[in-house]
Structure formats: C-alpha cells, structure tokens
Biopython code that builds the backbone (N, CA, C, O; Angstrom):
import numpy as np
from Bio.PDB.StructureBuilder import StructureBuilder

atoms = [
    (1, "MET", "N", (0.838, -1.175, 0.000)),
    (1, "MET", "CA", (0.000, 0.000, 0.000)),
    (1, "MET", "C", (0.886, 1.242, 0.000)),
    (1, "MET", "O", (1.779, 1.395, 0.833)),
    (2, "GLU", "N", (0.615, 2.106, -0.942)),
    (2, "GLU", "CA", (1.359, 3.359, -1.002)),
    (2, "GLU", "C", (0.791, 4.320, 0.029)),
    (2, "GLU", "O", (-0.426, 4.399, 0.193)),
    (3, "THR", "N", (1.635, 5.035, 0.711)),
    (3, "THR", "CA", (1.180, 5.978, 1.730)),
    (3, "THR", "C", (1.705, 7.368, 1.428)),
    (3, "THR", "O", (2.651, 7.546, 0.661)),
    (4, "SER", "N", (1.067, 8.350, 2.050)),
    (4, "SER", "CA", (1.484, 9.751, 1.935)),
    (4, "SER", "C", (1.661, 10.313, 3.325)),
    (4, "SER", "O", (0.961, 9.929, 4.262)),
    (5, "ARG", "N", (2.585, 11.209, 3.447)),
    (5, "ARG", "CA", (2.840, 11.857, 4.721)),
    (5, "ARG", "C", (2.007, 13.135, 4.795)),
    (5, "ARG", "O", (1.970, 13.919, 3.846)),
    (6, "ILE", "N", (1.332, 13.338, 5.942)),
    (6, "ILE", "CA", (0.536, 14.544, 6.153)),
    (6, "ILE", "C", (0.873, 15.125, 7.521)),
    (6, "ILE", "O", (1.480, 14.458, 8.359)),
    (7, "ALA", "N", (0.479, 16.353, 7.731)),
    (7, "ALA", "CA", (0.639, 16.986, 9.042)),
    (7, "ALA", "C", (-0.748, 17.340, 9.566)),
    (7, "ALA", "O", (-1.593, 17.830, 8.818)),
    (8, "ILE", "N", (-0.979, 17.091, 10.849)),
    (8, "ILE", "CA", (-2.265, 17.430, 11.460)),
    (8, "ILE", "C", (-2.029, 18.120, 12.792)),
    (8, "ILE", "O", (-0.942, 18.051, 13.365)),
    (9, "CYS", "N", (-3.059, 18.781, 13.265)),
    (9, "CYS", "CA", (-3.044, 19.355, 14.611)),
    (9, "CYS", "C", (-3.987, 18.498, 15.451)),
    (9, "CYS", "O", (-5.065, 18.110, 14.999)),
    (10, "ILE", "N", (-3.566, 18.214, 16.668)),
    (10, "ILE", "CA", (-4.372, 17.348, 17.537)),
    (10, "ILE", "C", (-4.264, 17.841, 18.977)),
    (10, "ILE", "O", (-3.224, 18.340, 19.408)),
    (11, "ASP", "N", (-5.341, 17.692, 19.690)),
    (11, "ASP", "CA", (-5.401, 18.075, 21.094)),
    (11, "ASP", "C", (-4.341, 17.295, 21.883)),
    (11, "ASP", "O", (-4.177, 16.092, 21.680)),
    (12, "ASN", "N", (-3.629, 17.976, 22.778)),
    (12, "ASN", "CA", (-2.552, 17.331, 23.549)),
    (12, "ASN", "C", (-3.043, 16.157, 24.394)),
    (12, "ASN", "O", (-2.357, 15.141, 24.498)),
    (13, "ASP", "N", (-4.213, 16.288, 24.990)),
    (13, "ASP", "CA", (-4.740, 15.193, 25.806)),
    (13, "ASP", "C", (-4.995, 13.948, 24.954)),
    (13, "ASP", "O", (-4.702, 12.826, 25.367)),
    (14, "LEU", "N", (-5.540, 14.165, 23.773)),
    (14, "LEU", "CA", (-5.783, 13.044, 22.873)),
    (14, "LEU", "C", (-4.462, 12.423, 22.416)),
    (14, "LEU", "O", (-4.347, 11.201, 22.327)),
    (15, "LEU", "N", (-3.493, 13.241, 22.133)),
    (15, "LEU", "CA", (-2.187, 12.734, 21.730)),
    (15, "LEU", "C", (-1.550, 11.909, 22.846)),
    (15, "LEU", "O", (-0.929, 10.880, 22.578)),
    (16, "ASN", "N", (-1.696, 12.344, 24.073)),
    (16, "ASN", "CA", (-1.166, 11.578, 25.209)),
    (16, "ASN", "C", (-1.837, 10.206, 25.297)),
    (16, "ASN", "O", (-1.178, 9.207, 25.587)),
    (17, "ARG", "N", (-3.136, 10.160, 25.049)),
    (17, "ARG", "CA", (-3.843, 8.878, 25.072)),
    (17, "ARG", "C", (-3.364, 7.970, 23.938)),
    (17, "ARG", "O", (-3.220, 6.760, 24.115)),
    (18, "ILE", "N", (-3.122, 8.564, 22.791)),
    (18, "ILE", "CA", (-2.589, 7.800, 21.656)),
    (18, "ILE", "C", (-1.219, 7.246, 21.991)),
    (18, "ILE", "O", (-0.928, 6.082, 21.716)),
    (19, "ASP", "N", (-0.383, 8.072, 22.580)),
    (19, "ASP", "CA", (0.964, 7.623, 22.938)),
    (19, "ASP", "C", (0.934, 6.491, 23.959)),
    (19, "ASP", "O", (1.790, 5.607, 23.931)),
    (20, "LEU", "N", (-0.038, 6.512, 24.854)),
    (20, "LEU", "CA", (-0.176, 5.407, 25.810)),
    (20, "LEU", "C", (-0.534, 4.101, 25.096)),
    (20, "LEU", "O", (-0.060, 3.030, 25.475)),
    (21, "LEU", "N", (-1.357, 4.195, 24.081)),
    (21, "LEU", "CA", (-1.710, 3.001, 23.311)),
    (21, "LEU", "C", (-0.491, 2.445, 22.565)),
    (21, "LEU", "O", (-0.318, 1.231, 22.456)),
    (22, "VAL", "N", (0.333, 3.335, 22.063)),
    (22, "VAL", "CA", (1.553, 2.895, 21.378)),
    (22, "VAL", "C", (2.518, 2.290, 22.399)),
    (22, "VAL", "O", (3.123, 1.247, 22.149)),
    (23, "LYS", "N", (2.655, 2.944, 23.538)),
    (23, "LYS", "CA", (3.568, 2.458, 24.579)),
    (23, "LYS", "C", (3.136, 1.078, 25.095)),
    (23, "LYS", "O", (3.977, 0.231, 25.393)),
    (24, "SER", "N", (1.833, 0.865, 25.196)),
    (24, "SER", "CA", (1.327, -0.427, 25.681)),
    (24, "SER", "C", (1.295, -1.483, 24.566)),
    (24, "SER", "O", (0.853, -2.612, 24.779)),
    (25, "LYS", "N", (1.765, -1.099, 23.390)),
    (25, "LYS", "CA", (1.851, -1.990, 22.219)),
    (25, "LYS", "C", (0.482, -2.425, 21.698)),
    (25, "LYS", "O", (0.354, -3.461, 21.046)),
    (26, "THR", "N", (-0.543, -1.614, 21.996)),
    (26, "THR", "CA", (-1.855, -1.852, 21.414)),
    (26, "THR", "C", (-1.790, -1.561, 19.910)),
    (26, "THR", "O", (-2.442, -2.225, 19.104)),
    (27, "PHE", "N", (-1.002, -0.568, 19.562)),
    (27, "PHE", "CA", (-0.726, -0.209, 18.173)),
    (27, "PHE", "C", (0.780, -0.070, 18.015)),
    (27, "PHE", "O", (1.471, 0.310, 18.961)),
    (28, "PRO", "N", (1.297, -0.375, 16.823)),
    (28, "PRO", "CA", (2.745, -0.302, 16.637)),
    (28, "PRO", "C", (3.285, 1.130, 16.589)),
    (28, "PRO", "O", (4.442, 1.379, 16.929)),
    (29, "ASN", "N", (2.425, 2.073, 16.161)),
    (29, "ASN", "CA", (2.866, 3.469, 16.053)),
    (29, "ASN", "C", (1.657, 4.395, 15.909)),
    (29, "ASN", "O", (0.523, 3.938, 15.761)),
    (30, "ARG", "N", (1.914, 5.680, 15.953)),
    (30, "ARG", "CA", (0.829, 6.661, 15.836)),
    (30, "ARG", "C", (0.121, 6.560, 14.485)),
    (30, "ARG", "O", (-1.105, 6.635, 14.405)),
    (31, "SER", "N", (0.898, 6.393, 13.452)),
    (31, "SER", "CA", (0.313, 6.348, 12.104)),
    (31, "SER", "C", (-0.752, 5.265, 11.990)),
    (31, "SER", "O", (-1.812, 5.481, 11.404)),
    (32, "LYS", "N", (-0.461, 4.108, 12.551)),
    (32, "LYS", "CA", (-1.405, 2.987, 12.465)),
    (32, "LYS", "C", (-2.720, 3.327, 13.173)),
    (32, "LYS", "O", (-3.795, 2.962, 12.696)),
    (33, "ILE", "N", (-2.636, 4.013, 14.292)),
    (33, "ILE", "CA", (-3.845, 4.419, 15.022)),
    (33, "ILE", "C", (-4.695, 5.333, 14.143)),
    (33, "ILE", "O", (-5.902, 5.132, 14.007)),
    (34, "PHE", "N", (-4.054, 6.333, 13.551)),
    (34, "PHE", "CA", (-4.793, 7.266, 12.715)),
    (34, "PHE", "C", (-5.382, 6.570, 11.492)),
    (34, "PHE", "O", (-6.530, 6.828, 11.130)),
    (35, "GLN", "N", (-4.619, 5.701, 10.860)),
    (35, "GLN", "CA", (-5.110, 4.985, 9.684)),
    (35, "GLN", "C", (-6.350, 4.155, 10.024)),
    (35, "GLN", "O", (-7.349, 4.204, 9.307)),
    (36, "GLU", "N", (-6.284, 3.405, 11.103)),
    (36, "GLU", "CA", (-7.420, 2.554, 11.484)),
    (36, "GLU", "C", (-8.627, 3.385, 11.909)),
    (36, "GLU", "O", (-9.760, 3.061, 11.554)),
    (37, "ALA", "N", (-8.389, 4.448, 12.662)),
    (37, "ALA", "CA", (-9.504, 5.283, 13.126)),
    (37, "ALA", "C", (-10.209, 5.956, 11.954)),
    (37, "ALA", "O", (-11.438, 6.009, 11.914)),
    (38, "ILE", "N", (-9.441, 6.466, 11.010)),
    (38, "ILE", "CA", (-10.037, 7.140, 9.860)),
    (38, "ILE", "C", (-10.768, 6.136, 8.976)),
    (38, "ILE", "O", (-11.857, 6.423, 8.478)),
    (39, "LYS", "N", (-10.181, 4.974, 8.782)),
    (39, "LYS", "CA", (-10.825, 3.931, 7.980)),
    (39, "LYS", "C", (-12.162, 3.532, 8.605)),
    (39, "LYS", "O", (-13.168, 3.435, 7.901)),
    (40, "GLU", "N", (-12.181, 3.299, 9.921)),
    (40, "GLU", "CA", (-13.421, 2.929, 10.606)),
    (40, "GLU", "C", (-14.469, 4.020, 10.486)),
    (40, "GLU", "O", (-15.645, 3.721, 10.278)),
    (41, "LYS", "N", (-14.070, 5.271, 10.611)),
    (41, "LYS", "CA", (-15.010, 6.385, 10.528)),
    (41, "LYS", "C", (-15.614, 6.481, 9.135)),
    (41, "LYS", "O", (-16.822, 6.671, 8.995)),
    (42, "ILE", "N", (-14.786, 6.351, 8.103)),
    (42, "ILE", "CA", (-15.278, 6.412, 6.733)),
    (42, "ILE", "C", (-16.244, 5.256, 6.458)),
    (42, "ILE", "O", (-17.292, 5.456, 5.844)),
    (43, "GLU", "N", (-15.896, 4.053, 6.908)),
    (43, "GLU", "CA", (-16.780, 2.897, 6.712)),
    (43, "GLU", "C", (-18.116, 3.105, 7.412)),
    (43, "GLU", "O", (-19.161, 2.733, 6.877)),
    (44, "LYS", "N", (-18.092, 3.691, 8.597)),
    (44, "LYS", "CA", (-19.333, 3.966, 9.332)),
    (44, "LYS", "C", (-20.191, 4.968, 8.568)),
    (44, "LYS", "O", (-21.403, 4.785, 8.452)),
    (45, "ILE", "N", (-19.579, 6.011, 8.054)),
    (45, "ILE", "CA", (-20.313, 7.013, 7.273)),
    (45, "ILE", "C", (-20.944, 6.362, 6.052)),
    (45, "ILE", "O", (-22.098, 6.639, 5.726)),
    (46, "GLU", "N", (-20.193, 5.498, 5.373)),
    (46, "GLU", "CA", (-20.710, 4.824, 4.180)),
    (46, "GLU", "C", (-21.868, 3.892, 4.523)),
    (46, "GLU", "O", (-22.835, 3.809, 3.766)),
    (47, "ARG", "N", (-21.784, 3.185, 5.661)),
    (47, "ARG", "CA", (-22.887, 2.296, 6.072)),
    (47, "ARG", "C", (-24.144, 3.103, 6.375)),
    (47, "ARG", "O", (-25.244, 2.700, 5.996)),
    (48, "VAL", "N", (-23.994, 4.233, 7.052)),
    (48, "VAL", "CA", (-25.136, 5.084, 7.384)),
    (48, "VAL", "C", (-25.756, 5.623, 6.103)),
    (48, "VAL", "O", (-26.979, 5.683, 5.977)),
    (49, "ARG", "N", (-24.921, 6.011, 5.161)),
    (49, "ARG", "CA", (-25.425, 6.529, 3.887)),
    (49, "ARG", "C", (-26.216, 5.455, 3.156)),
    (49, "ARG", "O", (-27.298, 5.731, 2.638)),
    (50, "LEU", "N", (-25.694, 4.235, 3.106)),
    (50, "LEU", "CA", (-26.398, 3.130, 2.452)),
    (50, "LEU", "C", (-27.725, 2.854, 3.155)),
    (50, "LEU", "O", (-28.748, 2.640, 2.505)),
    (51, "TYR", "N", (-27.700, 2.860, 4.485)),
    (51, "TYR", "CA", (-28.916, 2.628, 5.260)),
    (51, "TYR", "C", (-29.968, 3.686, 4.928)),
    (51, "TYR", "O", (-31.137, 3.360, 4.723)),
    (52, "ARG", "N", (-29.553, 4.949, 4.876)),
    (52, "ARG", "CA", (-30.496, 6.031, 4.565)),
    (52, "ARG", "C", (-31.073, 5.876, 3.165)),
    (52, "ARG", "O", (-32.261, 6.116, 2.947)),
    (53, "GLU", "N", (-30.231, 5.476, 2.219)),
    (53, "GLU", "CA", (-30.714, 5.272, 0.848)),
    (53, "GLU", "C", (-31.707, 4.105, 0.807)),
    (53, "GLU", "O", (-32.707, 4.169, 0.092)),
    (54, "CYS", "N", (-31.439, 3.056, 1.560)),
    (54, "CYS", "CA", (-32.350, 1.913, 1.596)),
    (54, "CYS", "C", (-33.696, 2.284, 2.198)),
    (54, "CYS", "O", (-34.722, 1.732, 1.800)),
    (55, "LEU", "N", (-33.708, 3.210, 3.149)),
    (55, "LEU", "CA", (-34.971, 3.651, 3.744)),
    (55, "LEU", "C", (-35.862, 4.345, 2.724)),
    (55, "LEU", "O", (-37.083, 4.374, 2.880)),
    (56, "LYS", "N", (-35.259, 4.899, 1.689)),
    (56, "LYS", "CA", (-36.027, 5.597, 0.661)),
    (56, "LYS", "C", (-36.761, 4.629, -0.269)),
    (56, "LYS", "O", (-37.679, 5.032, -0.982)),
    (57, "LEU", "N", (-36.364, 3.366, -0.265)),
    (57, "LEU", "CA", (-36.980, 2.388, -1.148)),
    (57, "LEU", "C", (-38.397, 2.051, -0.676)),
    (57, "LEU", "O", (-38.665, 1.976, 0.524)),
    (58, "ASP", "N", (-39.274, 1.856, -1.617)),
    (58, "ASP", "CA", (-40.635, 1.422, -1.317)),
    (58, "ASP", "C", (-40.639, -0.105, -1.372)),
    (58, "ASP", "O", (-40.487, -0.685, -2.447)),
    (59, "SER", "N", (-40.808, -0.752, -0.236)),
    (59, "SER", "CA", (-40.682, -2.206, -0.168)),
    (59, "SER", "C", (-41.719, -2.910, -1.044)),
    (59, "SER", "O", (-41.406, -3.939, -1.643)),
    (60, "ASP", "N", (-42.939, -2.389, -1.137)),
    (60, "ASP", "CA", (-43.962, -3.011, -1.988)),
    (60, "ASP", "C", (-43.554, -2.956, -3.456)),
    (60, "ASP", "O", (-43.701, -3.932, -4.191)),
    (61, "SER", "N", (-43.043, -1.808, -3.869)),
    (61, "SER", "CA", (-42.605, -1.648, -5.255)),
    (61, "SER", "C", (-41.422, -2.557, -5.563)),
    (61, "SER", "O", (-41.376, -3.176, -6.626)),
    (62, "GLU", "N", (-40.476, -2.642, -4.651)),
    (62, "GLU", "CA", (-39.304, -3.500, -4.840)),
    (62, "GLU", "C", (-39.712, -4.970, -4.903)),
    (62, "GLU", "O", (-39.160, -5.737, -5.691)),
    (63, "GLN", "N", (-40.682, -5.363, -4.069)),
    (63, "GLN", "CA", (-41.158, -6.749, -4.085)),
    (63, "GLN", "C", (-41.835, -7.069, -5.409)),
    (63, "GLN", "O", (-41.664, -8.160, -5.953)),
    (64, "LYS", "N", (-42.606, -6.113, -5.930)),
    (64, "LYS", "CA", (-43.286, -6.314, -7.199)),
    (64, "LYS", "C", (-42.264, -6.511, -8.322)),
    (64, "LYS", "O", (-42.434, -7.387, -9.170)),
    (65, "ILE", "N", (-41.218, -5.709, -8.327)),
    (65, "ILE", "CA", (-40.170, -5.840, -9.342)),
    (65, "ILE", "C", (-39.492, -7.200, -9.230)),
    (65, "ILE", "O", (-39.234, -7.853, -10.241)),
    (66, "ALA", "N", (-39.205, -7.624, -8.011)),
    (66, "ALA", "CA", (-38.566, -8.932, -7.804)),
    (66, "ALA", "C", (-39.474, -10.059, -8.263)),
    (66, "ALA", "O", (-39.016, -11.003, -8.906)),
    (67, "ASP", "N", (-40.751, -9.970, -7.940)),
    (67, "ASP", "CA", (-41.705, -11.011, -8.338)),
    (67, "ASP", "C", (-41.846, -11.082, -9.849)),
    (67, "ASP", "O", (-41.943, -12.174, -10.410)),
    (68, "GLU", "N", (-41.859, -9.937, -10.513)),
    (68, "GLU", "CA", (-41.962, -9.912, -11.977)),
    (68, "GLU", "C", (-40.760, -10.593, -12.609)),
    (68, "GLU", "O", (-40.898, -11.304, -13.604)),
    (69, "GLY", "N", (-39.604, -10.382, -12.048)),
    (69, "GLY", "CA", (-38.398, -11.004, -12.575)),
    (69, "GLY", "C", (-38.407, -12.509, -12.397)),
    (69, "GLY", "O", (-37.829, -13.228, -13.213)),
    (70, "MET", "N", (-39.043, -12.998, -11.359)),
    (70, "MET", "CA", (-39.092, -14.434, -11.082)),
    (70, "MET", "C", (-40.130, -15.149, -11.937)),
    (70, "MET", "O", (-39.970, -16.340, -12.205)),
    (71, "GLU", "N", (-41.190, -14.468, -12.378)),
    (71, "GLU", "CA", (-42.265, -15.111, -13.137)),
    (71, "GLU", "C", (-41.731, -15.795, -14.386)),
    (71, "GLU", "O", (-42.151, -16.908, -14.703)),
    (72, "SER", "N", (-40.818, -15.155, -15.097)),
    (72, "SER", "CA", (-40.300, -15.741, -16.337)),
    (72, "SER", "C", (-39.498, -17.003, -16.050)),
    (72, "SER", "O", (-39.479, -17.916, -16.875)),
    (73, "GLU", "N", (-38.850, -17.071, -14.922)),
    (73, "GLU", "CA", (-38.082, -18.263, -14.575)),
    (73, "GLU", "C", (-38.994, -19.445, -14.283)),
    (73, "GLU", "O", (-38.672, -20.575, -14.648)),
    (74, "PHE", "N", (-40.110, -19.207, -13.641)),
    (74, "PHE", "CA", (-41.013, -20.294, -13.306)),
    (74, "PHE", "C", (-41.706, -20.846, -14.551)),
    (74, "PHE", "O", (-41.980, -22.044, -14.620)),
    (75, "VAL", "N", (-41.989, -20.004, -15.523)),
    (75, "VAL", "CA", (-42.668, -20.421, -16.752)),
    (75, "VAL", "C", (-41.751, -21.322, -17.567)),
    (75, "VAL", "O", (-42.229, -22.254, -18.214)),
    (76, "GLU", "N", (-40.467, -21.072, -17.552)),
    (76, "GLU", "CA", (-39.520, -21.808, -18.393)),
    (76, "GLU", "C", (-39.137, -23.175, -17.821)),
    (76, "GLU", "O", (-38.570, -23.996, -18.542)),
    (77, "TRP", "N", (-39.426, -23.435, -16.564)),
    (77, "TRP", "CA", (-39.040, -24.701, -15.957)),
    (77, "TRP", "C", (-39.899, -25.850, -16.493)),
    (77, "TRP", "O", (-41.101, -25.700, -16.712)),
    (78, "GLU", "N", (-39.277, -26.954, -16.687)),
    (78, "GLU", "CA", (-40.025, -28.124, -17.138)),
    (78, "GLU", "C", (-40.843, -28.676, -15.983)),
    (78, "GLU", "O", (-40.457, -28.589, -14.818)),
    (79, "LYS", "N", (-41.990, -29.249, -16.344)),
    (79, "LYS", "CA", (-42.826, -29.877, -15.327)),
    (79, "LYS", "C", (-42.401, -31.334, -15.174)),
    (79, "LYS", "O", (-42.094, -32.016, -16.151)),
    (80, "TYR", "N", (-42.391, -31.784, -13.949)),
    (80, "TYR", "CA", (-41.975, -33.172, -13.664)),
    (80, "TYR", "C", (-43.161, -34.024, -13.343)),
    (80, "TYR", "O", (-43.011, -35.217, -13.078)),
]
sb = StructureBuilder()
sb.init_structure("model")
sb.init_model(0)
sb.init_chain("A")
sb.init_seg("    ")
for serial, (resi, resn, name, xyz) in enumerate(atoms, 1):
    if name == "N":
        sb.init_residue(resn, " ", resi, " ")
    sb.init_atom(name, np.array(xyz, "f"), 0.0, 1.0, " ", f" {name:<3s}", serial, name[0])
structure = sb.get_structure()
C-alpha cells in the first residue's frame, strides 16, 4: 500500500492517550492508530449513507419488481 505523509493538529490530551496506546503496544505506532480510526469512521459514514438510501426504497414496489423477474423463470421450468 502506497502511503502519503501529512501533518495534522491534535489536542494534547488526545495525543497523550494515543501515545499510551503505542507504549502499551496496542498499536505499533501513531500512524497505524490514525489509519485505522479514519478507515473505521469512513466505513461507518458509508454504512449510514447506504442505510439512509435503503430507507427511501418502497418495499412493496421493490417486491413487485422482484416477483416480476421471477415469473419468467417459473414459466420456463419443465414440469416433472
């Protein structure tokens, strides 16, 4: 994985907590903590967005579309 170096500003208390996690070997370094935290946050945002989009769907309409798609499959099956 290619990485890029960035500079950020962070609250000293939060940085101290991060350093304790590194010192206790919970994480190998500060960078890894930031990478994992940002990745988790982005994934959470994406899940919430997908959930909100799914709420916009009309379940009756979606069921009707699914049922229509299945009708052609049942007609083509051989009878035993």
